[in-house]
N, C-alpha and C positions, 0 to 999 in steps of 0.2 A: 198469361198473367194479367190480372185486373189492375188497372191504374187507379190510384186514389184521386178523386177530384177534390176541389177545395171544400165542397159541402160535406163529403164523407170524412175528410181529414178534420174539419172543424168539429164534427160530432165525436170523432175518436179523441180529439184533444180535450173536449169538454168532459167526456166520460173518464178519461185518464186523470184529469184534474179533480173531478168529484171523488174518484177512488182514492187518489193520493191524499186529498184533504180529509177524507173519512179515516184513513189509516193514521194520519197525523193526529186527528182528534182522539183516537183510541190511545195513542202513545201518550198524549198530553194528560189523559185521564188516569194513566197508570200511576200508582203510588211510588213516588221517588223522593229522595231526601232533599234535593235542591231543584228549585224552579228558577229558570233564568229569564231575565227581562231585558228588553232593548236598552242599550246604553250602559249596562253594567258589565264589567269584565267577567270572563268565564275562567274559572280556576280548574286546572286539570284534575286535582283531587276530588272536586265536586262532581265533575263529569264521570270519573271512574266510580265514585260512590253511587251515582244514578245507575250506571251499568250493572253494578253489583246488586242493587235493589231489583232491577229488572230480571237479572239472572236468577235471583232467589225466588221471584214470583214464577218464572218459567219452570224452575225445578219443582216447586210446590204443585203447579198444575199438572206436570208430567207424572208426578207421584200419586195423584189422586186415584183411588180405586172405587169401584162401585160400592154403594152402601148396601149392606146385607138387608134382605127383605124388600128390595126395590127391583123393578124390572130392569132388563138390560144385561142380564147375565148370559154368558156364553162359554161353551167349552167344546173342544174337538180333539180328536186323536186319530192316528192311523195305527191300527193293531197290526204290527209287523211280525210278531212271533206267535202264530196261532197254536203252537205245540206246548207252550209253557203251562205247567200245572201249579206254579207258585205265583202269588201276586207280585207283579213287577210294575215298575214305573214305565209309562209310555215315553218313548224317546222324545226329548225336549224339542228337537228340530221339527217334529211332526205332531206336536201336541200344544194346546193352549188352554188356559183356564183363567177366566176373568177375575176370579177370586185370588189369583196369585198362588194357587196351590197346585199340587201334582195330580195328574190323572193316572189311575192304575187299572190293571185288568188281570183277570185270572181265568184259566180254562177250567170249567166245571167238569165237563166230560167231552167226548168227541163232538166237535161242532157247536158246543155251547160255552158261552163266556159271560162273565159278569164284569162290566166296566164301571168303575167308580170315579165320579167326577166330584172330587173333594171340595167342600166349602161353597157349593152352589147355593146352599140355604134355600131350598125350593119353597115356593109358596104352595102350601098344601091344597089350596082351593083351585089354583090355576097352575098346574104342573109344568107348563112349557111344552116344548116340542122336541122330539128326538127323531133323527133321520140316520139310517145306516145305508151305506153304499158298499156293495161287495167289491173287493179288490182282487178279483180272480175270474177266470172264464169257466171254472169247473164247479162253482158253487153259487148259491143264492142265499144271502144273509138277510135276516129281518129282525126287528125288535119283537121280543116276546112280551115284555112289560118293562116298565120303569117304576121305581119306588121313590116317592118323594116324602116319605114319613120320617126322614132323618135329616141331619144337616148336609149330608152328601146326596147326590143323585146316583142311584144304582140302576144300571140298565142291563137286562139280560138279553143276549143276542144269540140267535140260533142260525147255523149255516147248514144247508143241505145241497146235495147234488141234484141232477135232473130227475133221478128216480125217487127222490125224497129221503135218501139215506143221509144221516148226519155226517159231515166232513169238516175237517179243520180248514179254515180259510182266513186270509187277511181281509180286513175291511176298514172303512173309515166310519166314524161316528161323529155326529154334530148335535149338540144340545143348545137350544136357544130359549130364553125366557124373557 
């Protein structure tokens, strides 16, 4: 175990002080109802009001969603039920959509699926990137195409076995724009 000498301790202390003061400066610049100055008494209701202001700002920041038409959109899912011939929602524990909407999929025919990433509002000029990873040892899945001519991104996936025959298979899909 390395021992701290006084020189390295001093550097650590200065770094800690700089970080601490930087954080304090950010907190001071946060919009709060009451600003306290030296020599004036602090009233509990005013402190509580400041905490309420900060909590409201944190809640607002956490609730922000990507602006449609801007980059930074992402969706993913794990297709767990490759035999379904009706459009179903991807299981929420294994699915994400930065637009806050639900991802769905449907089996078109053996080994072919349409995945819909709702609300991705794709940029028609720069359609993003789609990646598919087979979740099976008996198949190889790949993207046939994806359609960005609508508010949703629709991806067609095909899965085949080693001889090229279409087979149903689980897979994961990732869309990034």
